[in-house]
C-alpha positions as CSV (number, residue, x, y, z in Angstrom):
1,M,323.4,143.1,212.0
2,A,321.4,145.0,214.6
3,E,318.9,144.5,216.7
4,W,315.6,146.6,217.8
5,K,312.9,146.5,220.0
6,E,309.4,146.8,219.3
7,Y,306.6,148.3,222.2
8,S,303.7,147.6,221.0
9,V,300.8,150.0,223.2
10,H,297.4,149.0,222.2
11,I,294.9,151.5,223.1
12,N,292.1,153.5,221.9
13,K,292.4,155.8,219.0
14,E,291.7,158.9,220.4
15,A,295.5,158.8,222.0
16,E,296.9,157.7,218.3
17,D,299.0,161.3,218.0
18,S,299.8,161.3,221.8
19,V,301.4,157.9,221.9
20,S,303.0,158.3,218.3
21,E,304.2,161.2,219.8
22,L,305.5,159.9,223.3
23,L,307.6,156.9,221.5
24,I,309.4,159.4,219.2
25,E,310.0,161.5,222.8
26,L,311.4,158.2,224.5
27,G,313.9,157.2,221.3
28,S,311.8,155.6,219.4
29,A,313.2,155.8,215.3
30,G,310.3,155.8,214.1
31,V,306.7,154.4,214.7
32,S,303.8,152.2,212.4
33,L,300.1,152.5,213.1
34,V,297.8,149.2,213.1
35,D,294.1,150.5,212.4
36,R,291.2,148.2,211.4
37,N,290.0,150.9,209.6
38,D,292.6,150.8,207.3
39,F,292.3,147.0,206.6
40,E,289.0,147.5,206.0
41,T,289.5,150.6,203.4
42,M,292.6,149.3,201.8
43,P,292.5,149.0,198.0
44,E,292.3,145.5,196.9
45,Y,294.7,145.9,194.0
46,G,298.7,146.2,193.8
47,F,301.3,145.2,195.3
48,D,301.0,145.0,199.2
49,S,297.5,144.6,198.7
50,L,294.6,144.5,201.1
51,W,294.0,140.6,200.5
52,A,298.1,140.1,200.7
53,L,297.6,141.0,205.2
54,D,296.8,138.5,207.6
55,E,293.5,140.3,209.1
56,E,294.3,138.9,212.5
57,K,296.9,141.6,213.2
58,F,294.5,144.0,213.0
59,P,292.9,144.6,216.1
60,S,288.7,144.3,217.0
61,E,288.6,147.3,218.8
62,G,291.3,150.6,219.5
63,I,294.5,150.7,217.4
64,I,298.0,149.8,217.8
65,V,300.8,152.2,218.3
66,K,304.5,150.5,217.7
67,G,307.6,152.0,218.4
68,Y,311.3,150.9,217.2
69,F,314.3,151.5,219.4
70,P,317.8,150.7,218.6
71,V,318.7,147.8,221.6
72,E,322.4,149.5,222.6
73,T,320.8,152.8,223.3
74,I,317.5,151.7,225.6
75,H,317.4,152.8,228.8
76,S,316.8,150.4,231.9
77,D,314.0,152.6,232.9
78,L,312.3,152.9,229.3
79,E,309.1,150.4,229.9
80,K,308.8,151.6,233.4
81,T,308.8,155.6,232.0
82,L,306.2,154.5,229.3
83,H,304.0,153.1,231.3
84,Q,304.2,156.0,233.6
85,R,303.5,158.7,230.9
86,L,300.9,156.3,229.3
87,E,298.9,156.5,232.6
88,K,299.5,160.9,232.5
89,L,297.6,160.8,229.2
90,K,294.0,160.3,231.3
91,E,294.8,164.2,231.9
92,Y,294.3,165.0,228.1
93,H,290.5,163.7,228.5
94,L,291.9,160.8,225.7
95,N,289.4,158.4,226.5
96,V,292.1,156.4,228.3
97,R,291.3,153.7,230.3
98,E,292.8,150.5,229.2
99,Y,295.7,149.9,227.3
100,T,298.5,147.0,226.8
101,V,302.6,147.6,226.1
102,E,303.8,143.9,224.3
103,S,307.5,144.1,223.3
104,A,309.3,141.9,220.7
105,M,312.9,142.0,219.3
106,L,313.1,142.3,215.3
107,M,316.4,142.4,213.1
108,D,317.6,145.3,210.9
109,S,315.8,143.7,208.0
110,D,312.3,143.4,209.8
111,W,312.8,146.5,210.7
112,N,313.2,148.3,207.6
113,N,310.1,147.1,206.1
114,K,308.0,146.5,209.5
115,W,306.1,149.8,209.3
116,K,305.7,150.1,205.8
117,E,303.0,147.5,205.2
118,F,300.3,149.3,206.7
119,Y,300.4,152.6,204.9
120,H,299.1,153.2,201.8
121,S,298.1,156.3,199.5
122,V,294.8,158.1,201.1
123,P,292.7,160.2,198.9
124,I,291.9,162.9,201.7
125,T,290.1,165.8,199.4
126,R,289.0,165.8,195.9
127,Y,292.0,167.3,194.9
128,L,294.7,165.9,197.2
129,T,295.9,162.4,197.7
130,I,298.8,161.2,200.5
131,V,301.4,158.7,198.4
132,P,303.9,157.0,200.5
133,E,307.5,157.6,198.7
134,W,307.7,154.3,197.8
135,E,304.8,153.6,196.2
136,D,304.2,153.7,192.4
137,Y,301.2,155.7,192.1
138,T,299.2,156.9,189.2
139,K,297.1,159.7,189.2
140,R,293.1,159.0,188.9
141,N,292.2,162.5,187.3
142,S,294.3,165.3,185.9
143,D,293.5,167.7,188.9
144,E,294.5,165.4,191.5
145,Q,298.2,166.9,193.4
146,L,299.9,164.3,195.5
147,I,301.4,164.9,198.5
148,V,304.4,162.7,198.7
149,M,304.9,161.4,202.1
150,D,307.8,159.7,204.1
151,P,306.0,158.6,207.2
152,G,309.2,156.9,209.1
153,L,309.2,159.7,211.8
154,A,305.3,159.6,211.8
155,F,304.2,162.3,213.1
156,G,300.5,162.3,211.0
157,T,300.4,160.6,208.1
158,G,297.3,161.4,206.4
159,T,295.2,158.7,207.6
160,H,294.2,160.1,211.1
161,P,290.3,161.4,210.8
162,T,291.8,164.9,213.1
163,T,294.5,165.2,210.0
164,Q,292.2,164.6,207.0
165,L,289.5,167.0,208.5
166,S,292.7,169.7,208.6
167,V,293.3,169.5,205.0
168,Q,289.7,169.4,203.8
169,A,289.2,172.7,206.2
170,L,292.6,174.1,204.5
171,E,290.7,173.6,200.9
172,I,288.0,175.2,202.6
173,V,289.3,178.5,203.5
174,L,292.3,179.0,200.8
175,R,292.1,180.5,197.8
176,G,295.7,181.3,196.3
177,G,298.3,183.7,197.9
178,E,297.5,183.6,201.5
179,T,300.5,183.3,204.3
180,V,300.1,180.5,206.5
181,L,301.4,179.5,210.1
182,D,301.4,175.6,210.9
183,V,301.7,175.0,214.6
184,G,302.8,172.0,215.5
185,T,303.8,170.6,212.1
186,G,304.9,167.0,212.8
187,S,305.8,165.9,209.5
188,G,304.2,168.7,207.4
189,V,301.7,167.1,205.6
190,L,299.5,170.5,206.4
191,T,301.9,172.6,205.0
192,I,302.8,170.6,202.0
193,A,299.0,170.9,201.5
194,S,299.0,174.6,202.3
195,S,301.2,175.2,199.0
196,L,299.9,172.8,197.4
197,L,296.2,174.9,197.9
198,G,297.8,178.3,196.7
199,A,299.9,179.4,199.9
200,T,302.7,181.7,199.2
201,E,304.1,182.2,202.4
202,I,304.4,179.4,204.9
203,H,305.7,179.0,208.3
204,A,305.6,175.7,210.3
205,F,306.6,175.3,214.1
206,D,307.3,172.6,216.1
207,L,308.6,171.9,219.6
208,D,310.2,168.7,218.6
209,D,313.3,168.6,216.9
210,I,312.7,165.5,215.3
211,A,309.6,166.4,213.9
212,V,311.0,169.9,212.4
213,Q,313.7,167.7,210.4
214,S,310.8,165.3,209.7
215,A,309.0,167.9,207.9
216,K,312.3,169.4,206.2
217,N,312.5,165.7,204.5
218,N,308.7,165.9,203.1
219,I,308.7,169.4,202.2
220,N,311.9,168.4,200.1
221,L,310.8,165.5,198.6
222,N,307.7,167.7,197.4
223,E,310.5,169.8,196.4
224,L,308.6,173.3,198.0
225,A,312.1,173.6,200.7
226,A,312.3,177.3,198.4
227,E,308.5,178.2,199.9
228,I,308.3,177.2,203.2
229,I,310.5,177.8,206.7
230,V,310.2,175.0,209.5
231,K,311.5,176.1,212.6
232,E,311.5,175.0,215.8
233,N,309.4,176.8,218.2
234,N,306.8,176.4,221.0
235,L,303.2,177.1,219.3
236,L,303.4,180.5,218.7
237,K,305.7,182.4,221.6
238,N,307.5,185.3,220.1
239,V,305.7,185.1,216.6
240,T,305.3,188.0,215.2
241,I,304.5,187.3,211.3
242,K,300.8,188.4,210.5
243,A,299.2,185.3,209.2
244,D,296.0,184.6,207.2
245,V,294.9,181.5,208.1
246,V,296.6,179.6,211.2
247,V,296.2,175.7,211.2
248,A,296.8,173.7,214.5
249,N,296.2,169.9,214.6
250,I,296.9,169.0,218.2
251,L,295.7,167.9,221.4
252,A,292.5,170.0,222.8
253,P,294.5,171.6,225.7
254,I,297.4,172.9,224.1
255,I,294.9,174.6,221.6
256,L,293.2,176.2,224.4
257,E,297.0,177.6,225.2
258,L,297.3,178.5,221.4
259,I,294.1,180.6,221.0
260,P,295.2,183.7,222.5
261,D,298.3,183.9,220.4
262,A,296.4,183.0,217.1
263,M,294.0,186.0,217.5
264,H,297.5,188.1,217.9
265,V,298.9,187.0,215.1
266,L,296.0,186.5,213.3
267,K,295.1,189.7,209.9
268,P,291.6,190.8,210.6
269,G,289.4,188.4,209.0
270,G,292.0,185.6,209.3
271,T,291.1,182.4,210.0
272,L,291.8,179.6,212.6
273,I,291.2,176.1,211.5
274,S,292.2,173.8,215.4
275,S,291.6,170.1,215.0
276,G,292.9,167.0,217.6
277,I,289.5,167.4,219.2
278,I,287.3,164.8,220.1
279,K,283.9,165.3,220.1
280,E,283.6,166.0,224.2
281,Q,286.0,168.9,224.2
282,E,284.0,170.6,221.4
283,E,281.7,173.1,223.7
284,E,285.3,174.1,226.0
285,I,287.1,174.8,222.3
286,L,283.9,176.9,221.3
287,N,283.9,178.7,224.7
288,A,287.6,179.4,224.5
289,L,287.4,181.0,220.8
290,K,284.0,182.3,221.1
291,N,285.7,184.6,224.7
292,E,288.6,185.4,222.6
293,G,286.4,187.4,220.1
294,F,286.7,184.7,217.3
295,K,283.7,184.3,215.1
296,I,282.9,180.2,214.6
297,R,282.5,179.6,211.0
298,Q,282.1,175.9,210.6
299,I,282.3,172.9,212.3
300,N,283.0,169.7,210.8
301,Q,283.4,166.3,212.0
302,M,284.3,162.6,211.2
303,K,284.2,159.6,213.6
304,D,284.8,161.2,216.8
305,W,287.0,164.2,215.9
306,I,286.0,167.8,215.1
307,V,287.6,170.6,213.2
308,I,286.8,174.0,214.2
309,I,287.1,176.7,211.8
310,A,286.8,180.3,213.5
311,Q,287.4,183.6,212.1
312,K,288.8,187.1,213.6
313,P,286.5,189.9,213.5
314,L,287.4,192.4,210.7
315,D,287.1,195.2,212.9
316,E,290.0,194.0,214.6
């Protein structure tokens, strides 16, 4: 039976996506998240219900992001590199001050179910609910649409405020028939949501080939492969597709790099949805958008995170 090594990073919530991507980049076969907010909001019924979980496993502050590495593939400098990269996150203004790293050994049977125990269906808008593929979920009303996800490779499961804000923004903007570009698609959740909300031409990009495969897998689970093109690409570099909507749920410093290219690919009157921004970074992003010529249409907030909906002028 194969052995796995689990690395648990206890850190502030703003660093969730960055730590998840870091663990994957270092070779983790997947990640799981332990967040007290999930414990407090999970349903109290059904298999693996809230009360079947051990409350002591949920941190009182911050979150725990766990990565899983096959023992036979672990490089001798892995833990040292992990600490070095975590220190570097402080440069991205993610409020990273202190963190801890712990490790444990797991067997195959433990790994197969470890990350599933904290992941349940999540209603993210009035009409859209994210459901793990293994959960037997019954729609609550006829208008409800399901985004079926296998979050085994993480990259955004829909539970994080930045993802929920992005989907809610898409629901505000999309009317049907649009061309959408999803930049930094990760798990593909925003791509799938765009399709369910009526977009007819969707292109998803991610620099990470594992994320690209994860997105493709989830798109196939939702039987949408024919409607969506997923490619490995660095943001919008060399993209010439003219879009009605560009959506990006990524780090604020990367959004700053994306803004000029988004202005270039958007049709006149097109919309840029920017998420992954903590409140303290709002002014910097707003100034960059306005300097590029975008008009700010709406700003929504969930906890410490914001999403900005900006529009390219019609006369461009």
